[in-house]
Structure formats: C-alpha cells, structure tokens
A tleap script that builds the chain and sets N, CA, C and O, in Angstrom:
source leaprc.protein.ff14SB
mol = sequence {
  NMET SER PHE ALA LEU ALA LYS ARG VAL MET
  LYS ALA ALA ASN THR PHE PRO LYS TYR GLU
  ALA LEU VAL LEU SER GLN GLN VAL ARG ARG
  SER ALA LEU SER VAL PRO SER ASN ILE ALA
  GLU GLY PHE GLY ARG GLY SER ARG VAL ASP
  TYR ALA ARG PHE LEU LYS ILE ALA ARG GLY
  SER LEU PHE GLU VAL ASP THR GLN LEU LEU
  MET ALA ARG GLU LEU SER TYR LEU THR ALA
  ARG GLY HIE ASP SER LEU LEU ALA ASP TRP
  ASN GLU VAL SER LYS VAL LEU ALA GLY LEU
  ILE ARG ASN VAL LEU ALA VAL ARG ARG PRO
  ALA SER THR ASN ALA GLU SER ARG MET PRO
  ASN ALA ASP CARG
}
set mol.1.N position { -14.350 26.754 -1.452 }
set mol.1.CA position { -13.912 26.301 -2.744 }
set mol.1.C position { -14.239 24.807 -2.942 }
set mol.1.O position { -14.743 24.416 -3.994 }
set mol.2.N position { -13.950 23.980 -1.929 }
set mol.2.CA position { -14.261 22.554 -2.053 }
set mol.2.C position { -15.772 22.328 -2.043 }
set mol.2.O position { -16.271 21.391 -2.667 }
set mol.3.N position { -16.490 23.190 -1.333 }
set mol.3.CA position { -17.954 23.097 -1.310 }
set mol.3.C position { -18.513 23.391 -2.701 }
set mol.3.O position { -19.423 22.707 -3.170 }
set mol.4.N position { -17.963 24.412 -3.354 }
set mol.4.CA position { -18.419 24.771 -4.704 }
set mol.4.C position { -18.118 23.646 -5.687 }
set mol.4.O position { -18.937 23.351 -6.557 }
set mol.5.N position { -16.963 23.020 -5.559 }
set mol.5.CA position { -16.635 21.890 -6.434 }
set mol.5.C position { -17.622 20.745 -6.198 }
set mol.5.O position { -18.118 20.146 -7.153 }
set mol.6.N position { -17.905 20.444 -4.941 }
set mol.6.CA position { -18.855 19.366 -4.632 }
set mol.6.C position { -20.218 19.654 -5.255 }
set mol.6.O position { -20.862 18.760 -5.804 }
set mol.7.N position { -20.643 20.896 -5.164 }
set mol.7.CA position { -21.928 21.284 -5.741 }
set mol.7.C position { -21.929 21.089 -7.254 }
set mol.7.O position { -22.898 20.575 -7.814 }
set mol.8.N position { -20.856 21.493 -7.911 }
set mol.8.CA position { -20.762 21.336 -9.372 }
set mol.8.C position { -20.709 19.862 -9.771 }
set mol.8.O position { -21.323 19.461 -10.760 }
set mol.9.N position { -19.977 19.060 -9.005 }
set mol.9.CA position { -19.892 17.626 -9.307 }
set mol.9.C position { -21.263 16.979 -9.144 }
set mol.9.O position { -21.657 16.146 -9.961 }
set mol.10.N position { -21.983 17.352 -8.108 }
set mol.10.CA position { -23.319 16.781 -7.893 }
set mol.10.C position { -24.267 17.145 -9.029 }
set mol.10.O position { -25.054 16.313 -9.479 }
set mol.11.N position { -24.190 18.379 -9.488 }
set mol.11.CA position { -25.019 18.779 -10.627 }
set mol.11.C position { -24.641 18.004 -11.883 }
set mol.11.O position { -25.512 17.590 -12.648 }
set mol.12.N position { -23.347 17.810 -12.094 }
set mol.12.CA position { -22.898 17.046 -13.260 }
set mol.12.C position { -23.369 15.600 -13.172 }
set mol.12.O position { -23.770 15.011 -14.176 }
set mol.13.N position { -23.321 15.032 -11.973 }
set mol.13.CA position { -23.749 13.641 -11.785 }
set mol.13.C position { -25.236 13.474 -12.093 }
set mol.13.O position { -25.675 12.382 -12.453 }
set mol.14.N position { -26.006 14.543 -11.954 }
set mol.14.CA position { -27.430 14.484 -12.306 }
set mol.14.C position { -27.641 14.217 -13.790 }
set mol.14.O position { -28.712 13.765 -14.194 }
set mol.15.N position { -26.632 14.492 -14.598 }
set mol.15.CA position { -26.768 14.298 -16.044 }
set mol.15.C position { -26.338 12.900 -16.491 }
set mol.15.O position { -26.510 12.544 -17.657 }
set mol.16.N position { -25.786 12.114 -15.581 }
set mol.16.CA position { -25.363 10.757 -15.942 }
set mol.16.C position { -26.595 9.930 -16.278 }
set mol.16.O position { -27.692 10.240 -15.812 }
set mol.17.N position { -26.432 8.890 -17.074 }
set mol.17.CA position { -27.578 8.019 -17.394 }
set mol.17.C position { -28.238 7.470 -16.124 }
set mol.17.O position { -27.573 7.246 -15.113 }
set mol.18.N position { -29.524 7.261 -16.192 }
set mol.18.CA position { -30.285 6.802 -15.020 }
set mol.18.C position { -29.768 5.469 -14.484 }
set mol.18.O position { -29.804 5.238 -13.275 }
set mol.19.N position { -29.289 4.590 -15.364 }
set mol.19.CA position { -28.785 3.303 -14.884 }
set mol.19.C position { -27.498 3.452 -14.094 }
set mol.19.O position { -27.061 2.497 -13.453 }
set mol.20.N position { -26.880 4.627 -14.123 }
set mol.20.CA position { -25.683 4.895 -13.316 }
set mol.20.C position { -26.031 5.494 -11.960 }
set mol.20.O position { -25.141 5.763 -11.154 }
set mol.21.N position { -27.305 5.701 -11.707 }
set mol.21.CA position { -27.720 6.386 -10.479 }
set mol.21.C position { -27.220 5.685 -9.221 }
set mol.21.O position { -26.942 6.345 -8.219 }
set mol.22.N position { -27.105 4.394 -9.255 }
set mol.22.CA position { -26.664 3.654 -8.067 }
set mol.22.C position { -25.209 3.224 -8.137 }
set mol.22.O position { -24.737 2.500 -7.261 }
set mol.23.N position { -24.505 3.651 -9.145 }
set mol.23.CA position { -23.106 3.230 -9.270 }
set mol.23.C position { -22.208 4.469 -9.289 }
set mol.23.O position { -21.950 5.063 -8.242 }
set mol.24.N position { -21.739 4.853 -10.455 }
set mol.24.CA position { -20.782 5.949 -10.564 }
set mol.24.C position { -21.353 7.275 -10.077 }
set mol.24.O position { -20.666 8.031 -9.390 }
set mol.25.N position { -22.587 7.556 -10.424 }
set mol.25.CA position { -23.204 8.816 -10.015 }
set mol.25.C position { -23.216 8.961 -8.490 }
set mol.25.O position { -22.836 10.003 -7.955 }
set mol.26.N position { -23.646 7.926 -7.813 }
set mol.26.CA position { -23.707 7.965 -6.355 }
set mol.26.C position { -22.307 8.037 -5.742 }
set mol.26.O position { -22.091 8.755 -4.766 }
set mol.27.N position { -21.370 7.302 -6.309 }
set mol.27.CA position { -20.012 7.285 -5.762 }
set mol.27.C position { -19.322 8.640 -5.902 }
set mol.27.O position { -18.673 9.105 -4.965 }
set mol.28.N position { -19.459 9.272 -7.064 }
set mol.28.CA position { -18.814 10.563 -7.264 }
set mol.28.C position { -19.459 11.626 -6.377 }
set mol.28.O position { -18.781 12.545 -5.917 }
set mol.29.N position { -20.744 11.507 -6.139 }
set mol.29.CA position { -21.421 12.439 -5.220 }
set mol.29.C position { -20.865 12.300 -3.802 }
set mol.29.O position { -20.552 13.290 -3.142 }
set mol.30.N position { -20.752 11.071 -3.357 }
set mol.30.CA position { -20.247 10.819 -2.000 }
set mol.30.C position { -18.813 11.314 -1.851 }
set mol.30.O position { -18.470 11.963 -0.862 }
set mol.31.N position { -17.992 11.006 -2.827 }
set mol.31.CA position { -16.591 11.443 -2.763 }
set mol.31.C position { -16.482 12.960 -2.761 }
set mol.31.O position { -15.710 13.534 -1.993 }
set mol.32.N position { -17.257 13.602 -3.622 }
set mol.32.CA position { -17.211 15.064 -3.721 }
set mol.32.C position { -17.683 15.716 -2.420 }
set mol.32.O position { -17.070 16.675 -1.951 }
set mol.33.N position { -18.758 15.209 -1.840 }
set mol.33.CA position { -19.274 15.764 -0.591 }
set mol.33.C position { -18.329 15.483 0.572 }
set mol.33.O position { -18.285 16.247 1.537 }
set mol.34.N position { -17.587 14.409 0.486 }
set mol.34.CA position { -16.653 14.038 1.544 }
set mol.34.C position { -15.520 15.051 1.704 }
set mol.34.O position { -14.983 15.204 2.801 }
set mol.35.N position { -15.152 15.740 0.631 }
set mol.35.CA position { -14.035 16.693 0.713 }
set mol.35.C position { -14.357 17.833 1.685 }
set mol.35.O position { -13.654 17.969 2.686 }
set mol.36.N position { -15.374 18.652 1.445 }
set mol.36.CA position { -15.644 19.730 2.401 }
set mol.36.C position { -16.112 19.207 3.766 }
set mol.36.O position { -15.876 19.846 4.791 }
set mol.37.N position { -16.766 18.057 3.776 }
set mol.37.CA position { -17.232 17.502 5.051 }
set mol.37.C position { -16.064 17.134 5.952 }
set mol.37.O position { -16.099 17.406 7.152 }
set mol.38.N position { -15.028 16.517 5.388 }
set mol.38.CA position { -13.859 16.146 6.190 }
set mol.38.C position { -13.049 17.363 6.612 }
set mol.38.O position { -12.474 17.374 7.701 }
set mol.39.N position { -12.996 18.381 5.773 }
set mol.39.CA position { -12.309 19.617 6.162 }
set mol.39.C position { -13.025 20.216 7.371 }
set mol.39.O position { -12.383 20.604 8.347 }
set mol.40.N position { -14.342 20.290 7.306 }
set mol.40.CA position { -15.124 20.857 8.409 }
set mol.40.C position { -15.007 20.011 9.673 }
set mol.40.O position { -14.833 20.549 10.766 }
set mol.41.N position { -15.101 18.694 9.529 }
set mol.41.CA position { -15.024 17.830 10.708 }
set mol.41.C position { -13.663 17.944 11.375 }
set mol.41.O position { -13.576 18.034 12.600 }
set mol.42.N position { -12.605 17.941 10.581 }
set mol.42.CA position { -11.263 18.068 11.153 }
set mol.42.C position { -11.085 19.371 11.899 }
set mol.42.O position { -10.520 19.390 12.992 }
set mol.43.N position { -11.560 20.459 11.321 }
set mol.43.CA position { -11.465 21.760 11.974 }
set mol.43.C position { -12.257 21.761 13.276 }
set mol.43.O position { -11.822 22.314 14.287 }
set mol.44.N position { -13.417 21.136 13.231 }
set mol.44.CA position { -14.282 21.098 14.403 }
set mol.44.C position { -13.746 20.256 15.544 }
set mol.44.O position { -14.189 20.413 16.682 }
set mol.45.N position { -12.821 19.381 15.275 }
set mol.45.CA position { -12.248 18.549 16.327 }
set mol.45.C position { -11.407 19.361 17.308 }
set mol.45.O position { -11.232 18.960 18.458 }
set mol.46.N position { -10.894 20.488 16.859 }
set mol.46.CA position { -10.200 21.394 17.769 }
set mol.46.C position { -8.747 21.083 18.052 }
set mol.46.O position { -8.139 21.723 18.909 }
set mol.47.N position { -8.176 20.122 17.359 }
set mol.47.CA position { -6.749 19.862 17.557 }
set mol.47.C position { -6.052 19.871 16.198 }
set mol.47.O position { -6.608 19.451 15.183 }
set mol.48.N position { -4.839 20.355 16.217 }
set mol.48.CA position { -4.049 20.440 14.988 }
set mol.48.C position { -3.816 19.057 14.383 }
set mol.48.O position { -3.872 18.886 13.165 }
set mol.49.N position { -3.557 18.079 15.238 }
set mol.49.CA position { -3.299 16.712 14.767 }
set mol.49.C position { -4.530 16.141 14.066 }
set mol.49.O position { -4.421 15.569 12.981 }
set mol.50.N position { -5.698 16.297 14.684 }
set mol.50.CA position { -6.936 15.810 14.068 }
set mol.50.C position { -7.232 16.559 12.775 }
set mol.50.O position { -7.643 15.963 11.779 }
set mol.51.N position { -7.019 17.869 12.804 }
set mol.51.CA position { -7.273 18.671 11.606 }
set mol.51.C position { -6.413 18.179 10.452 }
set mol.51.O position { -6.914 17.997 9.342 }
set mol.52.N position { -5.136 17.963 10.696 }
set mol.52.CA position { -4.233 17.476 9.644 }
set mol.52.C position { -4.682 16.110 9.124 }
set mol.52.O position { -4.645 15.853 7.921 }
set mol.53.N position { -5.104 15.241 10.039 }
set mol.53.CA position { -5.548 13.900 9.633 }
set mol.53.C position { -6.779 13.988 8.740 }
set mol.53.O position { -6.846 13.305 7.717 }
set mol.54.N position { -7.750 14.815 9.107 }
set mol.54.CA position { -8.964 14.940 8.302 }
set mol.54.C position { -8.702 15.678 6.986 }
set mol.54.O position { -9.376 15.419 5.990 }
set mol.55.N position { -7.738 16.586 6.975 }
set mol.55.CA position { -7.363 17.226 5.711 }
set mol.55.C position { -6.787 16.193 4.748 }
set mol.55.O position { -7.043 16.251 3.545 }
set mol.56.N position { -6.020 15.261 5.268 }
set mol.56.CA position { -5.456 14.197 4.423 }
set mol.56.C position { -6.553 13.259 3.917 }
set mol.56.O position { -6.494 12.785 2.782 }
set mol.57.N position { -7.538 12.997 4.748 }
set mol.57.CA position { -8.688 12.192 4.302 }
set mol.57.C position { -9.425 12.929 3.189 }
set mol.57.O position { -9.822 12.325 2.192 }
set mol.58.N position { -9.604 14.237 3.364 }
set mol.58.CA position { -10.254 15.051 2.330 }
set mol.58.C position { -9.460 14.986 1.029 }
set mol.58.O position { -10.043 14.900 -0.052 }
set mol.59.N position { -8.129 15.026 1.129 }
set mol.59.CA position { -7.295 14.934 -0.070 }
set mol.59.C position { -7.491 13.590 -0.768 }
set mol.59.O position { -7.536 13.528 -1.997 }
set mol.60.N position { -7.608 12.520 0.010 }
set mol.60.CA position { -7.873 11.205 -0.579 }
set mol.60.C position { -9.199 11.182 -1.314 }
set mol.60.O position { -9.299 10.629 -2.409 }
set mol.61.N position { -10.212 11.778 -0.717 }
set mol.61.CA position { -11.526 11.856 -1.366 }
set mol.61.C position { -11.452 12.691 -2.635 }
set mol.61.O position { -12.103 12.373 -3.631 }
set mol.62.N position { -10.662 13.757 -2.602 }
set mol.62.CA position { -10.503 14.598 -3.786 }
set mol.62.C position { -9.900 13.804 -4.940 }
set mol.62.O position { -10.304 13.969 -6.091 }
set mol.63.N position { -8.941 12.948 -4.632 }
set mol.63.CA position { -8.348 12.124 -5.682 }
set mol.63.C position { -9.325 11.062 -6.183 }
set mol.63.O position { -9.264 10.667 -7.347 }
set mol.64.N position { -10.213 10.603 -5.328 }
set mol.64.CA position { -11.281 9.712 -5.790 }
set mol.64.C position { -12.157 10.437 -6.805 }
set mol.64.O position { -12.519 9.871 -7.836 }
set mol.65.N position { -12.497 11.688 -6.511 }
set mol.65.CA position { -13.320 12.481 -7.435 }
set mol.65.C position { -12.632 12.584 -8.792 }
set mol.65.O position { -13.280 12.441 -9.829 }
set mol.66.N position { -11.340 12.828 -8.792 }
set mol.66.CA position { -10.585 12.919 -10.045 }
set mol.66.C position { -10.728 11.638 -10.866 }
set mol.66.O position { -10.999 11.689 -12.066 }
set mol.67.N position { -10.546 10.504 -10.221 }
set mol.67.CA position { -10.661 9.211 -10.907 }
set mol.67.C position { -12.072 8.984 -11.436 }
set mol.67.O position { -12.252 8.507 -12.557 }
set mol.68.N position { -13.058 9.322 -10.636 }
set mol.68.CA position { -14.445 9.101 -11.029 }
set mol.68.C position { -14.869 10.034 -12.154 }
set mol.68.O position { -15.639 9.643 -13.031 }
set mol.69.N position { -14.368 11.269 -12.131 }
set mol.69.CA position { -14.673 12.186 -13.239 }
set mol.69.C position { -14.013 11.710 -14.531 }
set mol.69.O position { -14.593 11.827 -15.611 }
set mol.70.N position { -12.813 11.179 -14.416 }
set mol.70.CA position { -12.140 10.636 -15.603 }
set mol.70.C position { -12.939 9.457 -16.164 }
set mol.70.O position { -13.108 9.339 -17.377 }
set mol.71.N position { -13.425 8.590 -15.282 }
set mol.71.CA position { -14.240 7.462 -15.738 }
set mol.71.C position { -15.507 7.963 -16.415 }
set mol.71.O position { -15.899 7.443 -17.460 }
set mol.72.N position { -16.150 8.967 -15.832 }
set mol.72.CA position { -17.363 9.535 -16.427 }
set mol.72.C position { -17.056 10.101 -17.809 }
set mol.72.O position { -17.860 9.956 -18.730 }
set mol.73.N position { -15.916 10.736 -17.958 }
set mol.73.CA position { -15.517 11.277 -19.269 }
set mol.73.C position { -15.266 10.145 -20.261 }
set mol.73.O position { -15.716 10.203 -21.406 }
set mol.74.N position { -14.557 9.133 -19.824 }
set mol.74.CA position { -14.250 7.991 -20.695 }
set mol.74.C position { -15.506 7.249 -21.148 }
set mol.74.O position { -15.538 6.675 -22.237 }
set mol.75.N position { -16.535 7.265 -20.310 }
set mol.75.CA position { -17.805 6.612 -20.648 }
set mol.75.C position { -18.767 7.562 -21.357 }
set mol.75.O position { -19.920 7.216 -21.618 }
set mol.76.N position { -18.279 8.765 -21.665 }
set mol.76.CA position { -19.060 9.803 -22.354 }
set mol.76.C position { -20.254 10.299 -21.544 }
set mol.76.O position { -21.247 10.752 -22.113 }
set mol.77.N position { -20.159 10.213 -20.208 }
set mol.77.CA position { -21.192 10.789 -19.355 }
set mol.77.C position { -20.950 12.280 -19.163 }
set mol.77.O position { -21.865 13.029 -18.822 }
set mol.78.N position { -19.710 12.702 -19.385 }
set mol.78.CA position { -19.333 14.114 -19.354 }
set mol.78.C position { -18.708 14.471 -20.691 }
set mol.78.O position { -18.001 13.661 -21.292 }
set mol.79.N position { -18.964 15.658 -21.142 }
set mol.79.CA position { -18.282 16.131 -22.345 }
set mol.79.C position { -16.843 16.479 -21.972 }
set mol.79.O position { -16.519 16.642 -20.795 }
set mol.80.N position { -15.997 16.589 -22.971 }
set mol.80.CA position { -14.615 16.997 -22.711 }
set mol.80.C position { -14.589 18.373 -22.056 }
set mol.80.O position { -13.816 18.616 -21.129 }
set mol.81.N position { -15.433 19.261 -22.542 }
set mol.81.CA position { -15.493 20.616 -21.979 }
set mol.81.C position { -15.957 20.603 -20.523 }
set mol.81.O position { -15.388 21.295 -19.679 }
set mol.82.N position { -16.988 19.815 -20.233 }
set mol.82.CA position { -17.488 19.703 -18.862 }
set mol.82.C position { -16.449 19.113 -17.932 }
set mol.82.O position { -16.262 19.585 -16.810 }
set mol.83.N position { -15.769 18.070 -18.410 }
set mol.83.CA position { -14.720 17.436 -17.604 }
set mol.83.C position { -13.578 18.412 -17.349 }
set mol.83.O position { -13.089 18.523 -16.225 }
set mol.84.N position { -13.153 19.123 -18.400 }
set mol.84.CA position { -12.045 20.073 -18.257 }
set mol.84.C position { -12.392 21.192 -17.278 }
set mol.84.O position { -11.539 21.631 -16.506 }
set mol.85.N position { -13.620 21.644 -17.309 }
set mol.85.CA position { -14.056 22.691 -16.392 }
set mol.85.C position { -14.025 22.208 -14.947 }
set mol.85.O position { -13.541 22.913 -14.060 }
set mol.86.N position { -14.541 21.011 -14.714 }
set mol.86.CA position { -14.507 20.440 -13.370 }
set mol.86.C position { -13.068 20.179 -12.929 }
set mol.86.O position { -12.717 20.384 -11.767 }
set mol.87.N position { -12.243 19.726 -13.867 }
set mol.87.CA position { -10.844 19.451 -13.546 }
set mol.87.C position { -10.097 20.727 -13.176 }
set mol.87.O position { -9.226 20.693 -12.308 }
set mol.88.N position { -10.413 21.834 -13.806 }
set mol.88.CA position { -9.787 23.116 -13.452 }
set mol.88.C position { -10.132 23.478 -12.002 }
set mol.88.O position { -9.263 23.905 -11.243 }
set mol.89.N position { -11.389 23.306 -11.626 }
set mol.89.CA position { -11.789 23.555 -10.238 }
set mol.89.C position { -11.115 22.563 -9.293 }
set mol.89.O position { -10.681 22.928 -8.200 }
set mol.90.N position { -11.032 21.308 -9.726 }
set mol.90.CA position { -10.372 20.269 -8.934 }
set mol.90.C position { -8.922 20.670 -8.651 }
set mol.90.O position { -8.442 20.537 -7.525 }
set mol.91.N position { -8.236 21.161 -9.678 }
set mol.91.CA position { -6.833 21.562 -9.511 }
set mol.91.C position { -6.692 22.681 -8.490 }
set mol.91.O position { -5.761 22.671 -7.686 }
set mol.92.N position { -7.599 23.638 -8.515 }
set mol.92.CA position { -7.544 24.743 -7.549 }
set mol.92.C position { -7.760 24.228 -6.127 }
set mol.92.O position { -7.041 24.614 -5.205 }
set mol.93.N position { -8.748 23.359 -5.956 }
set mol.93.CA position { -9.007 22.796 -4.631 }
set mol.93.C position { -7.793 21.994 -4.170 }
set mol.93.O position { -7.405 22.069 -3.004 }
set mol.94.N position { -7.203 21.239 -5.065 }
set mol.94.CA position { -6.033 20.430 -4.727 }
set mol.94.C position { -4.872 21.294 -4.242 }
set mol.94.O position { -4.209 20.958 -3.261 }
set mol.95.N position { -4.630 22.406 -4.931 }
set mol.95.CA position { -3.545 23.311 -4.532 }
set mol.95.C position { -3.806 23.934 -3.168 }
set mol.95.O position { -2.917 23.979 -2.318 }
set mol.96.N position { -5.020 24.410 -2.964 }
set mol.96.CA position { -5.365 25.040 -1.687 }
set mol.96.C position { -5.268 24.023 -0.550 }
set mol.96.O position { -4.740 24.323 0.521 }
set mol.97.N position { -5.777 22.832 -0.791 }
set mol.97.CA position { -5.748 21.787 0.231 }
set mol.97.C position { -4.316 21.382 0.557 }
set mol.97.O position { -3.983 21.177 1.724 }
set mol.98.N position { -3.473 21.266 -0.453 }
set mol.98.CA position { -2.060 20.927 -0.217 }
set mol.98.C position { -1.383 21.996 0.630 }
set mol.98.O position { -0.623 21.682 1.546 }
set mol.99.N position { -1.659 23.254 0.321 }
set mol.99.CA position { -1.082 24.342 1.112 }
set mol.99.C position { -1.590 24.344 2.539 }
set mol.99.O position { -0.831 24.597 3.474 }
set mol.100.N position { -2.867 24.065 2.709 }
set mol.100.CA position { -3.455 24.020 4.036 }
set mol.100.C position { -2.832 22.890 4.866 }
set mol.100.O position { -2.501 23.078 6.037 }
set mol.101.N position { -2.681 21.735 4.252 }
set mol.101.CA position { -2.049 20.603 4.944 }
set mol.101.C position { -0.626 20.973 5.346 }
set mol.101.O position { -0.212 20.729 6.479 }
set mol.102.N position { 0.109 21.555 4.426 }
set mol.102.CA position { 1.490 21.966 4.701 }
set mol.102.C position { 1.547 22.947 5.875 }
set mol.102.O position { 2.383 22.807 6.767 }
set mol.103.N position { 0.659 23.934 5.868 }
set mol.103.CA position { 0.649 24.941 6.932 }
set mol.103.C position { 0.233 24.361 8.280 }
set mol.103.O position { 0.820 24.704 9.306 }
set mol.104.N position { -0.750 23.505 8.291 }
set mol.104.CA position { -1.196 22.915 9.549 }
set mol.104.C position { -0.094 22.031 10.134 }
set mol.104.O position { 0.128 22.028 11.345 }
set mol.105.N position { 0.580 21.297 9.286 }
set mol.105.CA position { 1.660 20.434 9.775 }
set mol.105.C position { 2.887 21.235 10.206 }
set mol.105.O position { 3.656 20.773 11.048 }
set mol.106.N position { 3.077 22.407 9.650 }
set mol.106.CA position { 4.266 23.216 9.949 }
set mol.106.C position { 4.116 24.026 11.224 }
set mol.106.O position { 5.118 24.492 11.767 }
set mol.107.N position { 2.916 24.206 11.714 }
set mol.107.CA position { 2.710 25.024 12.909 }
set mol.107.C position { 3.288 24.296 14.114 }
set mol.107.O position { 2.870 23.189 14.457 }
set mol.108.N position { 4.233 24.927 14.731 }
set mol.108.CA position { 4.868 24.365 15.928 }
set mol.108.C position { 4.926 25.458 16.986 }
set mol.108.O position { 4.994 26.643 16.662 }
set mol.109.N position { 4.898 25.061 18.229 }
set mol.109.CA position { 5.089 26.022 19.316 }
set mol.109.C position { 6.533 26.473 19.305 }
set mol.109.O position { 7.442 25.650 19.193 }
set mol.110.N position { 6.751 27.759 19.420 }
set mol.110.CA position { 8.133 28.220 19.465 }
set mol.110.C position { 8.818 27.712 20.732 }
set mol.110.O position { 8.246 27.741 21.822 }
set mol.111.N position { 10.038 27.253 20.564 }
set mol.111.CA position { 10.813 26.775 21.712 }
set mol.111.C position { 11.214 27.971 22.562 }
set mol.111.O position { 11.572 29.027 22.039 }
set mol.112.N position { 11.151 27.801 23.847 }
set mol.112.CA position { 11.517 28.883 24.742 }
set mol.112.C position { 13.022 29.033 24.762 }
set mol.112.O position { 13.753 28.054 24.914 }
set mol.113.N position { 13.483 30.261 24.608 }
set mol.113.CA position { 14.921 30.514 24.633 }
set mol.113.C position { 15.331 31.196 25.923 }
set mol.113.O position { 16.520 31.412 26.159 }
set mol.114.N position { 14.377 31.534 26.749 }
set mol.114.CA position { 14.645 32.242 27.983 }
set mol.114.C position { 14.597 31.247 29.145 }
set mol.114.O position { 13.593 30.560 29.330 }
set mol.115.N position { 15.665 31.168 29.919 }
set mol.115.CA position { 15.723 30.218 31.031 }
set mol.115.C position { 14.621 30.488 32.043 }
set mol.115.O position { 14.092 29.552 32.642 }
set mol.116.N position { 14.263 31.770 32.246 }
set mol.116.CA position { 13.233 32.113 33.215 }
set mol.116.C position { 11.881 31.525 32.814 }
set mol.116.O position { 11.098 31.130 33.677 }
set mol.117.N position { 11.610 31.465 31.543 }
set mol.117.CA position { 10.318 30.956 31.092 }
set mol.117.C position { 10.186 29.460 31.324 }
set mol.117.O position { 9.081 28.919 31.285 }
set mol.118.N position { 11.308 28.786 31.567 }
set mol.118.CA position { 11.270 27.339 31.834 }
set mol.118.C position { 11.140 27.026 33.321 }
set mol.118.O position { 10.975 25.869 33.705 }
set mol.119.N position { 11.215 28.063 34.153 }
set mol.119.CA position { 11.137 27.872 35.588 }
set mol.119.C position { 9.684 27.675 36.005 }
set mol.119.O position { 8.770 28.182 35.355 }
set mol.120.N position { 9.479 26.939 37.086 }
set mol.120.CA position { 8.106 26.753 37.588 }
set mol.120.C position { 7.476 28.085 37.936 }
set mol.120.O position { 8.168 29.051 38.256 }
set mol.121.N position { 6.170 28.123 37.870 }
set mol.121.CA position { 5.416 29.354 38.112 }
set mol.121.C position { 5.386 29.770 39.577 }
set mol.121.O position { 4.907 30.865 39.871 }
set mol.122.N position { 5.860 28.971 40.493 }
set mol.122.CA position { 5.766 29.257 41.920 }
set mol.122.C position { 6.442 30.577 42.292 }
set mol.122.O position { 5.966 31.260 43.199 }
set mol.123.N position { 7.514 30.954 41.637 }
set mol.123.CA position { 8.238 32.163 41.976 }
set mol.123.C position { 7.723 33.398 41.255 }
set mol.123.O position { 8.204 34.494 41.542 }
set mol.124.N position { 6.812 33.286 40.374 }
set mol.124.CA position { 6.319 34.430 39.606 }
set mol.124.C position { 5.066 34.988 40.154 }
set mol.124.O position { 4.531 35.955 39.612 }
savepdb mol mol.pdb
quit
C-alpha cells in the first residue's frame, strides 16, 4: 500500500513545473519513497525494537509527504481532485501504519506462570 502511494506521488511529481525539479518535486519523491523503504529496512533488521523504530521513521516521512502535497496543491501544481485522490491513499497508508506500529509495540512475550518453566534446564 505504501509502495503504491509512493509510485502515485512520483508520477504526480512528474507533472510539477520543470523549475521545481530540484526543489519540491525531488523532496516529495524522496519522502514518498522513504515510507516503504523504512518499513522494509525495519522489517529486515530482524528485531521488534528496530522494526518499531523504522515504522515510526516511515510515519514521519508519511507526514512529510502530506505537507509537501498540500504545498503542491497550494501552488497549483496539483489539482484539487488529484490532491484529494492522493490524500485518500495517504489516509489509508496512515491508518495501516498506525495499526502496524501499535501491534509491533504491543507484542510481548507471555510471562511464565508455571514455576517449573522458571527452573534451570539441568533437571529436564
């Protein structure tokens, strides 16, 4: 889902004026690509703590995309319809990412309630 949003944002940035190629267009591309990239990197690290940290970085990048798309709309680089369509996708990614962060942070090892399970393995 975040990959699809990044792809759509990059295509939209292609329509920005050429003089924006090194400013807003490039920045929104980087921010958009950073979302799925950070999700993948965090997952690839192999630890829950790292995954949660990179998911939060991805969320920060997602909010950058929101700000940059709003600026593009305000500067008339995006139509209202184009902005609204991207924003609808942005909202879906935001919800999924928030849920993923919540779930990753909530995963805990169950505490052992059996006294035998706390004993050293030497007797087993």
